[in-house]
C-alpha positions in Angstrom: 116.2 43.2 13.4 119.5 44.2 14.9 122.4 46.1 13.3 124.3 44.5 10.5 128.0 43.5 10.6 128.7 46.0 7.7 127.2 49.5 8.4 125.0 51.3 5.7 127.6 54.1 5.4 130.5 51.7 4.8 130.2 52.3 1.0 133.5 50.9 -0.2 132.9 47.5 1.6 129.3 47.3 0.4 130.2 48.1 -3.2 132.9 45.5 -2.9 130.6 42.8 -1.6 128.0 43.5 -4.3 130.5 43.5 -7.1 132.4 40.5 -5.8 129.2 38.4 -5.4 128.0 39.5 -8.9 131.4 38.3 -10.3 131.2 35.0 -8.4 127.7 34.4 -9.8 128.9 34.9 -13.3 131.9 32.6 -12.8 129.8 29.9 -11.3 127.2 30.1 -14.1 129.9 29.7 -16.7 132.0 27.1 -14.9 129.5 24.6 -13.6 126.5 23.0 -15.3 124.4 23.0 -12.1 124.9 26.8 -11.8 124.2 27.3 -15.5 120.8 25.6 -15.0 119.9 27.7 -12.0 121.4 30.8 -13.7 123.8 33.4 -12.4 120.9 35.8 -11.8 119.3 33.5 -9.2 122.6 32.8 -7.6 123.2 36.5 -7.3 119.8 37.1 -5.9 119.7 34.2 -3.4 123.2 35.1 -2.2 122.1 38.7 -1.5 119.0 37.4 0.5 121.3 35.3 2.6 123.8 38.1 3.2 121.1 40.5 4.3 119.1 38.1 6.4 122.1 36.7 8.2 123.0 40.3 9.3 126.2 40.6 7.3 125.0 43.5 5.2 122.2 46.1 5.9 118.9 45.9 4.1 119.1 49.7 3.3 122.0 51.8 2.2 122.8 54.7 -0.2 124.9 52.2 -2.1 121.8 50.4 -3.2 120.1 53.7 -4.2 123.2 54.4 -6.4 122.7 51.1 -8.2 119.1 52.1 -9.1 120.1 55.7 -9.9 123.3 55.0 -11.9 124.1 51.4 -12.7 120.6 50.4 -14.1 120.3 53.4 -16.4 123.8 52.8 -17.8 123.1 49.1 -18.4 120.0 49.8 -20.6 121.8 51.7 -23.5 124.8 49.4 -23.3 122.5 46.4 -23.9 120.7 48.0 -26.8 123.8 48.9 -28.8 123.6 45.6 -30.8 119.9 44.7 -30.9 118.2 43.6 -34.1 116.1 46.6 -35.0 113.7 44.7 -37.3 112.9 42.2 -34.5 112.4 45.0 -32.0 109.4 46.4 -33.9 108.1 42.9 -34.7 108.2 41.8 -31.1 106.8 45.0 -29.6 103.3 44.6 -31.0 103.0 41.0 -29.8 104.3 41.9 -26.4 101.9 44.8 -26.0 98.9 42.5 -26.2 100.2 39.9 -23.7 101.4 42.7 -21.4 97.8 44.1 -21.2 96.4 40.6 -20.6 98.9 40.2 -17.8 97.7 43.6 -16.4 94.2 42.1 -16.3 95.7 39.3 -14.3 97.0 41.9 -11.8 93.6 43.5 -11.5 91.8 40.1 -11.0 94.4 39.0 -8.5 94.1 42.2 -6.5 90.3 42.0 -6.4 90.3 38.3 -5.3 93.0 38.9 -2.7 91.3 42.0 -1.3 88.0 40.2 -0.7 89.7 37.2 0.9 91.8 39.3 3.3 90.0 42.7 3.8 88.7 41.7 7.3 92.2 40.6 8.4 94.6 43.4 7.2 94.1 47.1 8.2 94.1 49.7 5.4 93.9 47.0 2.8 91.9 49.3 0.5 94.9 51.6 0.4 97.4 48.8 0.1 95.3 47.3 -2.7 95.6 50.5 -4.6 99.3 50.6 -4.1 100.0 47.0 -5.1 97.6 47.0 -8.2 99.5 50.1 -9.4 102.9 48.6 -8.6 102.1 45.2 -10.1 101.0 46.8 -13.4 104.0 49.2 -13.8 106.5 49.3 -11.0 107.8 51.1 -7.9 106.9 54.5 -9.4 103.2 53.6 -9.2 103.6 52.2 -5.7 105.0 55.5 -4.4 102.3 57.5 -6.3 99.4 55.4 -4.9 100.9 55.5 -1.3 100.9 59.3 -1.5 97.5 59.6 -3.2 95.7 57.5 -0.6 97.7 58.7 2.3 98.7 55.3 3.6 100.1 55.2 7.1 103.9 55.0 7.1 104.2 51.8 9.0 101.9 50.0 6.6 103.9 51.3 3.6 107.1 50.0 5.2 105.5 46.6 5.9 104.1 46.4 2.4 107.5 47.3 0.9 109.1 44.4 2.8 106.4 41.9 1.6 106.7 43.2 -1.9 110.5 42.9 -2.0 110.4 39.3 -0.7 107.6 38.4 -3.2 109.6 40.0 -6.0 112.7 37.9 -5.2 110.6 34.7 -5.0 108.7 35.4 -8.2 111.9 36.3 -10.1 113.3 32.9 -9.1 110.1 31.2 -10.3 110.2 33.0 -13.7 113.8 32.0 -14.2 113.1 28.4 -13.5 109.9 28.0 -15.6 111.7 28.0 -19.0 113.9 25.0 -17.8 110.9 22.8 -17.0 109.8 20.2 -19.6 106.1 20.8 -18.8 106.2 24.3 -20.2 108.7 23.6 -23.0 106.3 21.0 -24.4 103.2 23.3 -24.2 104.7 26.5 -25.6 106.9 27.5 -28.5 110.3 28.7 -27.3 112.2 30.3 -30.2 114.4 32.5 -28.1 115.5 29.6 -25.8 116.2 27.5 -28.9 118.2 30.3 -30.5 120.4 30.4 -27.4 120.7 26.6 -27.2 121.6 26.3 -30.9 124.7 28.4 -30.3 126.2 25.9 -27.9 128.8 24.8 -30.4 132.2 24.2 -29.0 132.8 21.1 -27.0 135.5 22.6 -24.7 133.0 25.1 -23.3 131.7 23.8 -20.0 128.2 25.5 -20.0 125.7 27.2 -22.3 126.4 30.5 -20.5 130.1 30.2 -21.3 129.3 29.5 -24.9 126.9 32.4 -25.2 129.5 34.8 -23.8 132.4 33.8 -25.9 135.6 35.8 -25.6 136.0 38.5 -28.2 138.4 41.2 -29.2 138.1 44.4 -27.2 140.3 47.5 -27.1 140.7 50.4 -24.8 138.8 52.5 -27.4 135.9 50.0 -27.2 135.8 50.4 -23.4 135.9 54.2 -23.7 133.2 54.4 -26.4 130.9 52.0 -24.6 131.0 53.7 -21.3 131.3 57.2 -22.6 128.4 56.8 -25.1 126.2 55.2 -22.5 126.8 58.0 -20.0 126.1 60.6 -22.6 122.8 59.0 -23.6 121.7 58.7 -20.0 122.5 62.3 -19.1 120.8 63.7 -22.3 117.8 61.5 -22.0 117.2 62.1 -18.2 117.7 65.9 -18.6 115.1 66.0 -21.5 112.7 63.9 -19.6 113.0 66.0 -16.5 112.5 69.2 -18.5 109.3 67.8 -20.2 108.1 66.5 -16.8 108.2 70.1 -15.5 106.5 71.8 -18.5 103.7 69.2 -19.0 101.5 69.2 -15.9 100.3 66.0 -14.2 98.3 65.0 -11.2 94.7 64.6 -9.9 93.5 68.0 -11.1 94.9 67.7 -14.7 93.2 66.1 -17.7 93.8 62.4 -18.6 95.4 63.6 -21.9 98.1 65.7 -20.2 98.7 62.9 -17.6 99.3 60.5 -20.5 101.6 63.0 -22.3 103.6 63.5 -19.1 103.8 59.8 -18.6 105.0 59.2 -22.1 107.5 62.0 -22.5 108.4 62.8 -18.9 109.5 59.3 -18.0 113.3 59.0 -17.8 113.5 55.3 -18.8 111.2 55.6 -21.8 113.0 58.7 -23.0 116.4 56.8 -22.6 115.1 53.9 -24.6 113.6 56.2 -27.3 116.7 58.3 -27.7 118.9 55.2 -27.8 116.7 53.8 -30.6 117.0 57.1 -32.5 120.8 57.1 -32.2 120.9 53.4 -33.3 118.9 54.3 -36.4 121.0 57.4 -37.2 124.4 55.9 -36.6 124.2 52.1 -37.0 127.8 51.7 -38.1 129.2 53.5 -35.0 127.3 51.3 -32.6 128.0 48.1 -34.5 131.8 48.9 -34.3 131.8 49.0 -30.5 132.8 45.6 -29.0 132.1 44.8 -25.4 128.9 46.8 -24.8 126.8 43.7 -24.2 129.3 42.4 -21.7 129.6 45.7 -19.8 125.8 46.0 -19.7 125.2 42.5 -18.5 127.8 42.8 -15.7 126.0 45.9 -14.5 122.7 44.0 -14.6 124.2 41.3 -12.4 125.1 44.0 -9.9 121.4 44.9 -10.0 120.4 41.3 -9.4 122.4 41.3 -6.2 120.7 44.6 -5.0 117.1 43.5 -5.6 117.6 40.5 -3.3 119.0 42.6 -0.4 115.8 44.2 0.9 113.9 40.9 1.1 114.0 40.7 4.9 112.5 37.4 6.1 112.5 38.2 9.8 110.6 41.5 9.2 108.0 39.6 7.2 107.6 37.0 10.0 107.3 39.7 12.6 105.3 42.3 10.9 103.7 41.3 7.6 102.9 37.5 7.1 99.4 38.3 5.9 100.7 41.0 3.6 103.0 38.4 2.0 100.0 36.2 1.4 98.1 39.2 -0.1 100.8 39.9 -2.7 101.4 36.2 -3.3 97.8 35.7 -4.4 98.0 38.7 -6.8 101.2 37.4 -8.3 100.0 33.8 -8.7 96.7 34.9 -10.4 98.7 37.2 -12.7 100.9 34.3 -13.7 98.0 31.9 -14.2 96.1 34.3 -16.4 99.2 35.3 -18.4 100.2 31.7 -19.0 96.6 30.5 -19.8 95.9 33.3 -22.3 99.4 33.0 -23.7 98.8 29.4 -24.4 95.4 30.1 -25.9 96.7 32.8 -28.2 99.8 30.7 -29.1 102.4 33.1 -27.6 106.0 32.1 -27.1 106.8 31.1 -23.5 109.5 33.8 -23.4 107.0 36.6 -24.3 104.6 35.5 -21.6 107.2 35.4 -18.9 108.8 38.8 -19.7 105.4 40.4 -19.9 104.4 39.1 -16.5 107.8 40.1 -15.1 107.3 43.6 -16.6 103.9 43.9 -14.7 105.1 42.6 -11.4 108.6 44.1 -11.3 108.6 46.8 -14.0 110.5 47.0 -17.3 114.0 47.0 -15.8 113.6 43.6 -14.0 111.9 42.1 -17.2 114.8 43.3 -19.3 117.3 42.0 -16.8 115.6 38.5 -17.0 115.8 38.6 -20.8 119.5 39.5 -20.6 120.2 36.8 -18.1 118.5 34.2 -20.3 120.2 35.4 -23.5 116.9 36.5 -25.1 118.6 39.6 -26.5 115.9 40.5 -29.0 113.3 40.8 -26.2 115.3 43.4 -24.2 114.3 46.5 -26.3 110.7 45.6 -26.8 110.0 44.8 -23.1 111.6 48.0 -22.1 109.3 49.9 -24.4 106.1 47.9 -23.6 106.9 47.6 -19.9 107.2 51.4 -19.5 103.6 51.8 -20.6 102.7 50.1 -17.2 103.9 53.3 -15.5 101.0 55.1 -17.2 98.2 52.6 -16.8 99.3 51.5 -13.3 98.3 54.8 -11.7 94.8 54.6 -13.3 94.3 51.0 -12.3 95.5 51.7 -8.7 93.2 54.8 -8.5 90.1 53.0 -9.7 90.6 50.0 -7.5 91.5 52.2 -4.5 88.3 54.2 -4.8 86.2 51.1 -5.2 87.8 49.3 -2.3 87.4 52.4 -0.1 83.6 52.2 -0.5 83.6 48.7 1.0 85.3 49.3 4.3 
C-alpha cells in the first residue's frame, strides 16, 4: 500500500480529522433518523475505514497510540461518575457467567478453525494461541502470546491486520443486532426499553438527541470533570505499575502470583476499582458534576474512529485472506454459542452482546458499545468483568498453543 495523503507525523491534521469526523458522527446520529438507527459509533468507524483505505490518512501513527494511551483511560472514569451503584453489583454477577460462556465460544471457535485451516496457513498453531488469548481478553493477551510462542514478525503483522478488520466488522454486527426484530422477539431487552422509554419530547428528531438532552453546565463542571478524571487515571496507573513491578509474573512463576499480578497490576482494572471506591466515599461530589457523561462519550467516539483506521482491506486481500477467514470462524462460533446459551439461560440480549464484545474486543470496546447504545448501567459491570479476560486469556492461549504445536 502506498503512502497516504496525510503523513503519520502530521499530528495536528490527524487529530483534526479524527475529532471532526467524531463530531460529524454525533451530529448525524442526533439529526437524522437513518443515522440514529445505524448509530454514530458505526458511522465513525466506517468513515475511518474509508479514510484509511482510500489513502487519505495512514493506518499507523503516534496520534492513534495517544488515543489508546490517553483518551480511552480518561473516558472510563468520566463515564462512571453517574452510574447506579446498586445496579453495578447486580449486573456484574450475571455478566460474569455469560462472559465465561462466551469464552468457551472462543475456545470452540479456535479449535474448529484450526482444524479446518491448519494445512493452509503457516504457523497456525502460534496464531491460534495468539487469537484465542486475544479473543478472550484483548490486545494485551495477543502481544503476550506472540512473544511467548515466538511468532515470526510478518505473521504477527498479517494477523493484526486480519484482526483489526474482523473487529470492525464484528462491532458493526453487534451494533445492528439489537435493532433487528428477530432478536428483539426472542430476548428480553430491558436496557433498550429503558432508553426508548425516554424518548419523550416530540420536537426531538431522534432517540439519540432525546437521550443526550441539553443540560446546565458551568466552567467549574468542566474543570472538575476533566481534572478529577486525570487525577484518577494518574493515581490508578501509578499504583498498578508499582504493583506490577513488585508482584512477579511470567512462565516461571506460580499461577497464584500470575493471577495476583493480573488482578492488581492491570491499569484498567485498577482505574475502575479506584473510581468505584471514590464514588462510594464521595457520592455527593460526583453527583454534583454535570457534563461528565457527555465528555466521556465524546472521547469514546474519538476511540470509535481510531479502531476503524487500521482495518486495511488491500493488505488483507494481498497478504492475509485466509487469516481473515480463520478469525471470522472464531468470532462467528463465539457469537452463536453466546446467543444460544444466553437464550437458554434467559439472559438479556444486551448482556449477551456486551459479553461477546468484551471477549473479542476487550472491556474497552464493550464499554464503548454500551455507551453508544445508552446502556449506561452495563458500562461499569462490563469493564470489571471484561478485565478478567486479561487473566484467563493468557492461560487459554497457552494451553491451546501447546496442544496445537503437538499436531504440526
